[in-house]
VMD Tcl script that draws the C-alpha trace (Angstrom):
set ca {
  {21.51 -3.69 9.14}
  {20.76 -6.11 12.03}
  {17.26 -7.73 11.82}
  {15.27 -7.09 14.96}
  {14.26 -10.29 16.99}
  {10.95 -9.20 18.50}
  {10.00 -12.65 18.99}
  {12.32 -14.57 21.10}
  {12.13 -17.96 21.17}
  {12.80 -18.51 24.85}
  {9.69 -16.79 25.87}
  {6.91 -19.06 26.57}
  {4.18 -16.48 26.70}
  {3.03 -13.53 24.73}
  {0.14 -11.08 25.19}
  {-2.96 -11.09 23.22}
  {-1.88 -7.65 21.80}
  {1.43 -9.21 20.66}
  {-0.06 -11.98 18.99}
  {-2.55 -10.11 17.24}
  {0.13 -7.69 15.64}
  {1.67 -10.92 14.68}
  {-1.54 -12.34 13.03}
  {-2.37 -9.23 11.37}
  {1.20 -9.23 9.77}
  {0.83 -12.80 8.68}
  {-2.73 -12.31 7.06}
  {-1.11 -9.63 4.91}
  {2.12 -11.02 4.15}
  {1.91 -14.85 4.68}
  {2.71 -17.20 7.62}
  {6.25 -18.09 6.92}
  {6.90 -14.53 6.10}
  {5.72 -13.36 9.56}
  {7.79 -16.18 11.27}
  {10.97 -15.01 9.54}
  {10.12 -11.17 10.37}
  {9.31 -11.88 14.06}
  {11.45 -14.98 14.65}
  {8.81 -17.14 15.54}
  {7.62 -20.74 14.59}
  {5.32 -20.76 11.58}
  {3.15 -23.70 13.18}
  {2.72 -21.48 16.49}
  {1.60 -18.47 14.15}
  {-0.91 -20.89 12.26}
  {-2.59 -21.64 15.56}
  {-2.49 -17.81 16.57}
  {-4.44 -17.14 13.23}
  {-7.23 -19.63 13.87}
  {-7.65 -18.26 17.70}
  {-7.32 -14.68 16.89}
  {-11.12 -14.14 16.43}
  {-11.78 -15.02 20.05}
  {-8.75 -12.69 21.10}
  {-10.24 -9.51 19.18}
  {-13.43 -10.32 21.10}
  {-11.57 -10.23 24.35}
  {-9.52 -7.21 23.35}
  {-12.83 -5.20 22.52}
  {-14.32 -6.44 26.01}
  {-11.22 -4.71 27.76}
  {-11.55 -1.60 25.66}
  {-15.14 -1.21 26.80}
  {-14.32 -1.47 30.63}
  {-11.80 0.94 30.35}
  {-8.60 -1.03 30.63}
  {-5.75 1.70 30.76}
  {-2.66 1.40 28.45}
  {0.67 0.95 29.29}
  {2.52 4.43 29.87}
  {5.59 5.51 27.95}
  {9.14 4.85 29.71}
  {10.56 7.44 27.43}
  {7.92 10.03 26.26}
  {10.67 12.70 25.04}
  {12.43 10.19 22.94}
  {9.36 8.50 21.55}
  {8.02 12.25 20.52}
  {11.42 12.40 18.39}
  {10.78 9.16 17.07}
  {7.21 10.01 16.00}
  {8.62 13.36 14.21}
  {11.12 11.16 12.25}
  {8.59 8.61 11.23}
  {6.37 11.59 10.03}
  {9.32 13.10 8.38}
  {10.12 9.71 6.45}
  {6.62 9.27 5.39}
  {6.61 12.61 3.89}
  {9.47 11.96 1.77}
  {7.64 8.66 0.69}
  {10.09 6.03 2.51}
  {8.62 2.95 3.80}
  {9.14 2.54 7.60}
  {9.10 -0.76 9.10}
  {9.44 -2.13 12.65}
  {13.12 -2.78 12.07}
  {13.74 0.92 11.08}
  {11.57 2.20 14.10}
  {13.65 0.30 16.68}
  {17.02 1.33 15.21}
  {15.94 4.84 15.17}
  {14.76 4.58 18.63}
  {17.97 3.29 19.74}
  {19.92 6.17 17.85}
  {17.68 8.49 19.60}
  {18.41 7.27 23.07}
  {22.15 7.87 22.27}
  {21.69 11.70 21.69}
  {23.19 13.52 24.54}
  {20.08 15.41 25.35}
  {17.95 12.26 25.60}
  {20.67 10.69 27.74}
  {20.44 13.40 30.08}
  {16.59 12.64 30.72}
  {17.10 8.80 30.61}
  {20.64 7.98 31.69}
  {19.99 4.12 31.52}
  {17.31 4.18 28.66}
  {20.33 3.04 26.12}
  {20.74 0.04 28.16}
  {17.56 -0.71 29.41}
  {15.55 -0.15 26.10}
  {14.62 -3.65 24.58}
  {12.27 -2.49 21.49}
  {10.22 -5.70 21.66}
  {6.82 -6.36 20.07}
  {5.20 -5.12 23.22}
  {6.71 -1.81 23.06}
  {5.96 -1.26 19.39}
  {2.56 -2.06 19.71}
  {2.28 0.41 22.54}
  {4.18 3.10 20.97}
  {2.09 2.90 17.81}
  {-1.32 3.10 19.79}
  {-0.09 6.18 21.75}
  {0.59 7.84 18.52}
  {-2.29 6.57 16.58}
  {-0.17 4.67 14.11}
  {-0.81 1.30 12.28}
  {0.82 -1.02 9.56}
  {-0.62 0.02 6.28}
  {-0.38 -1.40 2.88}
  {0.47 0.67 0.24}
  {-2.66 1.90 -1.70}
  {-2.80 1.06 -5.15}
  {-5.72 0.48 -8.07}
  {-6.42 -3.05 -8.10}
  {-7.13 -4.93 -11.38}
  {-10.58 -6.47 -11.74}
  {-11.31 -9.75 -13.61}
  {-13.98 -9.70 -16.02}
  {-17.33 -11.12 -14.79}
  {-17.39 -13.84 -17.48}
  {-13.72 -15.06 -16.48}
  {-14.92 -18.63 -15.50}
  {-16.89 -18.85 -18.36}
  {-14.17 -17.97 -20.67}
  {-11.79 -20.69 -18.80}
  {-14.22 -23.26 -19.23}
  {-14.93 -22.65 -22.80}
  {-10.97 -22.55 -23.53}
  {-10.76 -25.88 -21.71}
  {-13.23 -27.48 -24.05}
  {-11.54 -25.96 -26.87}
  {-8.25 -27.68 -26.27}
  {-10.22 -31.03 -25.48}
  {-11.72 -30.75 -28.87}
  {-8.37 -30.07 -30.55}
  {-6.75 -32.99 -28.81}
  {-9.67 -35.50 -29.96}
  {-9.51 -34.22 -33.52}
  {-5.82 -34.27 -34.03}
  {-4.81 -37.00 -31.51}
  {-2.43 -34.77 -29.84}
  {-0.03 -36.52 -27.44}
  {0.12 -34.92 -23.85}
  {3.87 -34.02 -24.28}
  {2.94 -31.95 -27.35}
  {0.58 -29.76 -25.26}
  {2.28 -26.77 -23.38}
  {1.10 -24.23 -21.15}
  {3.00 -21.03 -21.30}
  {2.83 -17.76 -19.53}
  {5.30 -14.78 -18.82}
  {5.63 -12.46 -15.92}
  {7.88 -9.08 -15.25}
  {9.99 -9.27 -12.05}
  {11.30 -5.94 -11.06}
  {14.94 -4.96 -10.10}
  {13.56 -2.50 -7.46}
  {11.01 -4.73 -5.33}
  {9.58 -1.97 -3.20}
  {8.04 -2.93 0.10}
  {3.95 -2.53 0.31}
  {3.96 -2.33 4.01}
  {4.76 0.73 6.37}
  {4.05 2.40 9.57}
  {1.57 5.10 9.05}
  {-1.00 7.40 10.52}
  {-4.29 5.86 10.77}
  {-7.06 7.10 8.39}
  {-4.87 8.38 5.76}
  {-6.71 7.13 2.60}
  {-3.52 7.50 0.42}
  {-0.24 5.53 1.49}
  {2.61 6.32 -0.69}
  {5.94 4.51 -0.73}
  {8.90 6.12 -2.57}
  {11.09 3.79 -4.88}
  {14.64 4.07 -5.84}
  {13.45 4.94 -9.37}
  {14.41 1.44 -10.93}
  {10.80 -0.10 -10.20}
  {10.02 0.22 -14.17}
  {13.41 -1.79 -15.06}
  {12.62 -5.21 -14.97}
  {13.34 -8.76 -16.54}
  {10.47 -11.14 -17.77}
  {10.33 -14.70 -16.78}
  {8.67 -17.09 -18.98}
  {7.29 -20.13 -17.38}
  {6.54 -23.45 -19.47}
  {4.71 -26.45 -18.39}
  {4.18 -29.76 -20.52}
  {0.78 -31.40 -20.02}
  {2.54 -34.86 -20.08}
  {5.42 -34.57 -17.53}
  {4.57 -31.26 -16.08}
  {8.14 -30.12 -16.42}
  {8.89 -26.34 -15.82}
  {11.14 -24.52 -18.21}
  {12.39 -21.22 -17.16}
  {13.52 -18.69 -19.67}
  {14.94 -15.25 -18.53}
  {14.58 -12.41 -20.91}
  {16.04 -9.08 -19.48}
  {14.03 -6.16 -20.32}
  {14.68 -2.46 -19.62}
  {11.85 0.05 -20.07}
}
mol new
graphics top color blue
foreach p $ca { graphics top sphere $p radius 0.5 }
foreach p [lrange $ca 0 end-1] q [lrange $ca 1 end] { graphics top cylinder $p $q radius 0.2 }
display resetview
């Protein structure tokens, strides 16, 4: 599958709406991930993030004075695209920007749609501006999969400080060398890393994303760090649940 190049490096200017879409993605997934996803420079995205609060205010002012939105060039094709997105979401499949653009290209090749828009297949660009306008027209947004978050105990910091003092007392009492002190932890890594972001209707309280069924199969990575040389040692233990 070819990645959608929504941000072309030859361009020298982007609309505020385009920038805010990139900023929102960067805030949820990280600046480097946004740079890779939209084919933009990470430092430029960093500057956009710093300036985004001012742009949001400007956008609010424009909405208050009733600035009209861009009209659809292919309304019938977009209706089919919207129906496809809803169908995919009912099945629990994640829908990203790349999938939206590829499906729109596929729809524009249909004979019935070509009869309505003969030049649509050749003229359609599917850039960030179009995606942003399309999602506004159909009340869609980029949503994160809902889940129950784990809350840390209220006395977490107190327990960490107590444990730190405990280690210091042991080292003072037994004169442990730093190279004899290790910090070890383990974390699971799943074989099926389902995405957490999808195009979805605004206002839905539950955003479900379907997996391949292998989301419980994982391997465990054990990370160990020496207090002296700070060397990380990786152990991989394959685990199937």
